[in-house]
C-alpha positions, 0 to 999 in steps of 0.5 A, a space after each residue: 326387242 320383245 314383241 308386245 303380247 295382246 289377248 283378244 276376247 270375242 265370242 265371234 270366231 271370225 272377229 278373233 280370227 281377223 284381229 289375230 292375222 292383222 295384229 300378228 302381221 303388225 308384229 304382235 303376239 296374240 292369244 285369243 279367247 272365246 268368252 270372258 271367263 277363258 279370258 280371265 284364266 288367260 290374263 291370270 296366267 300370262 302377262 298381256 300388255 293389252 287386252 281387246 275385250 268385246 262387251 256382248 259375250 256369253 258367260 261372262 260379258 265385258 262389264 262383268 270381266 272388267 270388275 273381275 280384271 280389277 278384283 285380280 289387280 292385274 295390270 294390263 291395258 284393256 280396250 272394249 269392243 261392241 257393235 251395240 256402243 252408245 256414249 253411256 256405254 263407253 263412259 261406264 266401261 271406263 269408270 270400271 278401268 277400261 282404258 279406251 273404247 272402239 265401236 264395231 265395225 272398225 277398220 284396221 287403222 282405227 284398231 291400230 292407232 288405238 293400240 299405239 295410243 295405248 302403247 304410248 301410255 303404258 310407256 309413260 307409266 313405266 317412265 313415271 314408275 321409274 322416276 318415282 323409284 329414282 326419286 325414292 333411291 335418291 332421296 331415301 335411306 332405310 326407310 328415311 325420306 328427305 331431300 333437304 340439306 340437312 337430311 342429305 347430311 344425315 345420310 352421308 353421316 350414317 354412311 361414314 359411321 356404319 363401319 366403326 364402333 363409334 357410340 353415336 347421340 342422336 338428338 332431336 324433338 319427339 317424333 322426328 325418326 331418331 329410332 330410324 337413324 339408330 336402325 339405319 347405322 345398325 342394319 348398315 354396319 358389319 353387326 347387322 346379322 346380330 341383334 339390335 335391342 332397343 330400350 326406352 329408359 324412360 319407360 322402365 321403372 327405376 327399381 326394375 331399370 338395372 336388372 333390365 339393363 344389366 340382368 340379375 343372379 338367382 336371389 339378388 331380390 325378392 322376385 328374382 327366382 332365377 338367373 336373368 341376362 340383361 339387355 346389354 348381354 341380349 345385344 352382345 356382338 350387336 348394337 343397343 339403342 338406349 332412347 331417352 337416355 336423359 331419363 336415366 337416373 344418376 344412380 345408374 349413370 355411373 354404372 353405365 359409364 363403367 360398362 362403356 368404359 370397360 366393356 364388361 358388366 356385372 349383374 345385380 347380385 354377382 361379383 363375377 364380370 361378363 365381357 360384352 361387345 355392344 355398340 351403344 346408340 343413344 337418343 334423347 329429346 333433352 338438351 344433355 349440355 344443359 342437363 349436364 349444367 343443371 346436375 342431373 346428367 353426369 358430365 363424364 357420361 355426357 362426353 362418353 356417349 357424345 362421341 358423334 352426335 346427329 341432330 335430327 331437324 324438326 319437320 317444320 324446318 324441312 318443309 321441303 321434304 313433306 311431299 316425298 314424305 307424304 307419298 311414301 306414306 300414302 304408298 305404305 298405308 295403301 299396301 298395309 290397309 289395302 286401300 285404293 287412294 293414291 293421289 293428293 290434291 295439290 291444296 292438301 300438299 300446300 295445307 300440309 306444307 304450312 302446318 307446324 308439325 309439332 308431333 313431327 314425322 310421326 304425327 305427319 304419317 298419322 294425318 295421312 293414315 287418317 286421311 286415306 281412311 276417311 277419303 271418299 275416292 282415289 284422292 285425298 281432299 282438304 275435308 279429309 284432313 282432321 278439323 284440328 290441323 285445319 282450325 289451327 291454320 284457320 286462326 292465321 288464314 285470311 282466306 276464311 270467313 270472318 263470321 267465325 264459321 268453321 265449314 271445311 268445304 267453304 275454307 276449301 273453295 276459298 282457298 282454291 279460288 284465291 290459288 286460282 286467282 294468284 296463278 292467273 294473275 301471275 302468268 297474265 291470265 294464260 290459262 294453260 301456264 296457270 293450269 301448269 302452276 296449279 297442277 290440275 288439267 286445262 279443262 278442270 281450270 276452265 270449270 273453276 274459272 267459271 264456278 268461281 266467276 273469275 272470267 275475264 280477259 284471258 289467253 288459252 
């Protein structure tokens, strides 16, 4: 097994020597530095499992070292040492990123015990990262997240159809992730190295759509000053994603049907057919069967594109996926915006699981980004959520004041108090079990019980 690596930073040569001898005897690999500046240089060049750093040093003292260490985003566990220690000093050091604090003089057993605690903490961190990665791998597919039976079924369908040129119709409400499914099908298929061309059939004016899809010859119309390849030609060898295909004008539906059936097209103003090899993926928010009955969509085109249908459920029907999606968006947004927000208050999760999500996954992603920008610390709190979202729930929530007040803080307090009361009731007053249900620490629960006046007979 690879030896744990420790960096000792202390301006006292005797202390560095004593710790190096002690730790090497215990099987650690040890490096030393005489001040914080030298220590930062070593830590930036080589990974150390633990850094033992003195607080009182010339050039760069321990507190300044901790600040620079955090700025460099180094992952070693830092333990600070000082002969001038007070409780306030220890607290300040830990606020700046230190894991633990030991006062000089210390004996060998004390420093070794502190290191073993740090090793256990690091082991748990690694295990947590491994579990998180395992969950992501199990419940994700090409940036889509979901453990619900419906999403697992979609992942299975995608895996089966990627190898074939079968036309796929993806249906679902706006914001459910239909384009993600199209991308997953394309990039997991043998066509992955060829283009995936996306076109929104409802966003291009009808007068331009035929030219955009199929191209045109020079002089075909007034502004056709040169030959132009259409999007189907651009997608040759790959796939084309026809988003909102239900918006396609009937005049173009018959031309699209001919392209799909004959695998060739004619540019506008041209008589020569061009052979193409394109896989068609289509999506719509409309009920195309109803559109066919109403005469707005050709039945023959509908049957041609509806070879295999994938229906994406709205987010309100898979509330169990919301926790996974939130964590995915928190990680993604933190990385993109450089934010230090990485946690979500359990009350926030419950609030988001109760919301109806008319904008589906796209709305959830926007809400999480907004909350992270508004957060005053590393944790998203209820007051960081958009007021409109909380007000939508407030209309049906029995926990809000009857006087019509819209204070988010007061609503949060009422919700938190009620959840604690229910947890204590469910566990028969066992506060340890209640803390576990509420996903908060036991000391935090005791504090809140007192704050909300919920003291009474209870068991630790």
